[in-house]
N, C-alpha and C positions, 0 to 999 in steps of 0.2 A: 643629125640634129635630134637631140632628145627633148622631150616635153615632160613637164611635171603634171602629175594627176591631181585633181582637186579632191581626191577621196579623203585625205586626212581632215579637211575642213568639214565635209559632210558628216564624217564619223563623229567629229567633235560636236557638231550641231545636234545629231541624233542622240548622243550621250547626254548632253545637257537637257534635251527635251524629255528624255526618259527618267531623269532624276526625280522630278515631282511625282511621277507615277509610282516609282519604287518606294518613295517615302510614304505615299498614300497607302500602298499595299501593306507596308510594314505597320502603319498605324491601325489599319483594319485587322491585321493578323493579331496584333497585341490586344485589341479590344475583344476579339473572338476568344482568345486564350483566357483572358481575364474573366469573361462571362462564363466560360465553361468551368473555370476553377471555382467561381462563386456558386454555380449550380451544384458542383460536386460537394462543396463544403456544406451547403444547405441540405443536400440529401443525406450527408453523414449525420448532421445534427438531428434531422428528422427521425432517423432510425435508431438513434441512441436511446437506450431505456431511460425513462424518467425516474428521478430519485423518489423512492417511496417515503414521502414525508407528509404529515398532516398537521393540523392545528388543533386537534381534539385534546381536551384535558386528560392527563394521565395516560396518553397513548404512547406506546413504546417507540413509535416512529415520529413523534412530535418534538420539534426543536424549540417550541415556544417556552415561555417561562413556566407555564403550568403543565407542560408535557413531561414525558419520562424517558426520553431517548438515552440520556446519560446513564440512568439506572439500568436500562435494558442492555446497553453495550457492556457495562461492567459485569452484569450477570452472564452475558454470553462469553466473555473472556474467562469467567470462572467455571465454564463448562455446563451451564444451565441452558437447556433447549427451550426456547420460547415459541409458543404457538399463539399468535395474536389473532383474535376474532372479534367481530361485532355481531355475530349471529348466536342467538340463544341455543338453537339445536346443535350447532357445531361445538359450542362450548360444553354442552352436556355430553356430547359424544366423546370429546377429547379428555374430559376430566375423569380419569380412572384412578383406581387405587395406586398409591405411590407417586401421585402427581400433586401439584399445588394449583388450585383454582383461585385466581386473583380477580375479584369483582370490583371494578373501579368506581362504580356509581350505582345508586338505587333510585335515582329520581324518576326513571321511566319504567321501573319494574313494578309488577303487581304481585299479589300473593301467590297466584298460580305459577308465576315465573320463579319465585323463590322456592316453591315446592320442587320444581324440576331441578334447580341448582342444589338444593339441600339433599336430594335423593342420590347425588353422585357420591362416590367413595373417596374423592380427593380431599386433601387438606384445604381448608377454606381461609382466605384472607379477605376480609370484607371492609370496604371503605364506607364509613358513615351509613350503615344500613338502617338507622333511625328506628321507626316503629316496626320494620320488617325483621328485626334481629331475632325475635323469638321464633321465626319460621325456620331459622338455621339451628338454633339451640334454645330449647324451651326454658333453660335455666338462666338465660341472660335477659334482662329487662332493659327497656329504653327509658332514659331520663332526659329532662330538659331543664337547664338553668334558667332563672327568671330574666336575666339580662342578656345572655348570649355573648358576653364580652370574652375576648381571648385572654387566656392566662397561661402561664408556664408552670407545670407541675413536675416534681421529681418522680422517679419511678415508684418508690414506696411499695414494692412488691417483691416477690421472690422469683419472678419469671426472669430467666437469664437474658432474653432478648431485651426486655425493658431495662434491666440493670446495665447492660452494655450501652444502650442509648442514653441513659442518665436522666433525661427530662423530655417532655413533650409539651408543645403549645397547642391548645385547642380551646373551644368554647361553644356553648349552645347545647348541642345534642350529645349525650354521653350514655354510659351504661351503669347498671346496678344489678346486684344479685344477692340472694340469701343462701345460695348453695355453696358449701365449702369447697366444692370441686371447681368453682369458677374463680380464677385469679383476676383481680381488678388492679389496674396499674394507672399511674399518672392521674390521680384524682384526690378527692376528699369525700366528706360525708354527702355532698350533693350529687356526686356521680364520678365516674372514672372515664379516662380518655381511651383506654384499651381494656378489653376483656378477653381472657383466654380460657378455653375449656376443651375437654375431650368429649365428643358426642358421637355415639355409634362407632367407636374405634378410630376416629380421625380427629385431627386437631382443628379447632375453629377459633380464629382470631378476628375480633371485630375492633376496628380502630376508628376513632371519631373524626379524624381529619386525614386527607390525602396529601397534606403538605410535605411530609418526609419523603415522598416518592417523586417530587417534582424537580425539574432541572434547576429552578431558581434557588431552592434552599437545601438541596441534597447534601451539600458540603458543610452545612451549618450544624455545629454541635454533634450529636450522635445520630442524626437523621440517616446518614448513609449506612451506619452499622445496623440500625433498626430495620431499614428497608431491605438490606441484603440478607439479613438473618431470617426475616419473615418470608421472603420470596425465594430464597436459595436453599431451603431445607431439602428439597427434592430435585432430582436431576431434570425433571420436566415441569415447565410452568405454563399453564393455560391462562393467557392474559385476555380477559373479557372486558371489552368496552361496550356496555349496553347503548343502544340507539333507540330512536322513537319507533323503529320497525318492530320492537318487542312490546309495544303497547297492546293492551287487550283490545281485541276486535279489529285490529289492522290486518286485513288479509289481502286487500286489493293493491296492486302495484300501480304507480302513476302512469298516466297515458304517455306514450312515446312522443317526444318532441321532434322538431325538424332534424336535429342532428342525429337522432336515432334512426331516421328513415334513409339517411344517406349511407352509401357504402363506406367502409373504414378507410379506403384509400383516397376518398374524395379530398380530404384536407391536404394531403401531401401533394396531389396533382394540382390542386388550386394554387398552392404556394409556388410550385414550379412554374406554372403558367404565368403567374403574376411577375415572378422574377424575369421570365423570358420576355414579357411585354415591356418591362422597364429597360431591359438590355437592348431590345430592338429600337426603342424610342431614343436611347442614348446613341445608338449606332447610326441610325438613319436620320435622326433629327438634325436640322440645320442650325448652326450657331450663328448669332449676329456678329458680323465682322466689323471692321472699321468703316466709318463713313467715307463715302467717295463722292466727289463732285461730278455732276453730269451737266454738260453744256445744254442750255435751253435752245430749242429749235429757232425761236424768234426772240429778239431783244425788243422789249417794249419800253419806250421812253416814259419818264415819269409824268410829263405833261399830258401825254396821250392817255395814260392810265387815269389821271385826274379827270380829264374831259370825259372819258368813258364812264367813270363812276357818276359824274354829274348827269350824264344822259340817262343812266339807269334811275337815279333819284327822280329826274324830271318825268320819265316815262311812268314811273310808279306813283307819281305825285306825292313823294315822300318828302314834304317840305320840312318836317320836323327833324328827320335824320340829316338832311343837308344843312339845316341851321345848326344842329349840334356839332357837325363836323367843322363848320366855319368858326363857331365859338371856341371849340377846343383848340383849333390851330392858332387862333388869335391869342388866347390865353397862354398857350405854351410859348409862343414867340415873345410875347411881352414879358413873361416871367424870366425867360432866358436872357433877354436884354437887360432886365433889372437885376440879374444875378441871384434870383431866387432858386432854391433847390427844387429838384423834381418832385420831392415829397411835400412841397408847400401846400397848405390847404386853401380853400376858396377864400376865406376871410383875409389871409395874408396876401393873396394875389390881388384881391379887390383894393385893399389898403395901399399896396405898393403902386398899382396903376393909377389910383386916384391921386396919390401924392405926386406922381411923375407927370400926369396929364393935366392936373388942375381941375379935374371934374369931381363932382361929389361922389362919395361911395355908393349912394343909391342909384345914380345914373350908370355907373360902371357895372354894378350888380345887375341892373336891368338888361344891359347890353350882353353881358357874358352868361348870365344864369336866369334870364327872364323866360317868359312863356315862348313856346316854339312858334314859328310862323306857320300860317295855314294857307297861304296862297303864293303865287309867283311874285306878286307885287310886294308882299311882306318879306319874302326871302331876299328880294333885290334890295329893299330898303335896309334890311339887317346887314347885308354884305357891305353896303356903302358906309353905314355907321361904324361897323367894325373896322373897316379900312381907315376911316378917319380917326378912330380912337388909337389904332396902332401907330398912325403917323404922328400922334401927339405925345407918344410915350418916348421919353429919352432917358438914358442912363443918368441917375443923379450924380 
């Protein structure tokens, strides 16, 4: 006689019990893999080089409206090597014979700075040098129009760069000269927007506005032609953007901040630790599940709960709270009997109960919303009156 083994049933039971554990392990594995992938992506982004862009006016790496990145890229495609610097000593060192030195601003430069720039052998392109222009070429003078309004002037000269540009819009600070070797363009008897001369064997070009070099209006009229011809004459261009560090008397460096005192790898490690903390919180944190009912250990009858609350009120001598509870229960039952909504106000309840019971509104108001009782006798009297009032209320 053969007997059947209960092994299949136990195997089925163990398989069904292991299923939730396998699903839980798969979920944990997916979360770990996702967290590691996020960490790897963050690490990759952290080590990627940041794009070298600024917001400085007439800077070759600035993409803002008053920047000059578009012009710099065109010059680079035409074979011009650009050395961008904001340091006066570096600009002087790079500006050699056969190069072009482009000075984009003179607002922070002083006479001694101009002397250093003028001592170089490079061709000079100067943007609005105003009263410092004679430091570069003694034959060029600075002029100022009385209103400073912008106006557009034709070339009006024999300089080939100006003739290709056609016209220039400028106003305020311009140039003048009595020397026949100085070519004045884009102006009238009050001043010119561009002055060109040869001083000490190199070309000096002073222009009253930097607008033709900006991203915003580079493609307007002949601006691109003028800018490319002025800056692309030599194969090497030193692009100098003066900063406040070139001011006279500025020799001390600012005190190091908190970021300067930290090691360079601190930011990267802090980001990684922050991501790890968030990942662990998501992994180990408990999510709120659905509500579950839990049977109470003891079932308390409503009458017993009411008597217990009454004893608490009595022990605490809280006659006011007890009276308020009695009044609220009476008003609620009467309102429900009379068909009033739960949102009905005190005046509506008083009027309805007064009409149904035949009592005056003042009497009903005194019973339901009067002063609280202050003794056991007062509480007992209030309970009796409320019970009598409720017995008199009938649905109309």
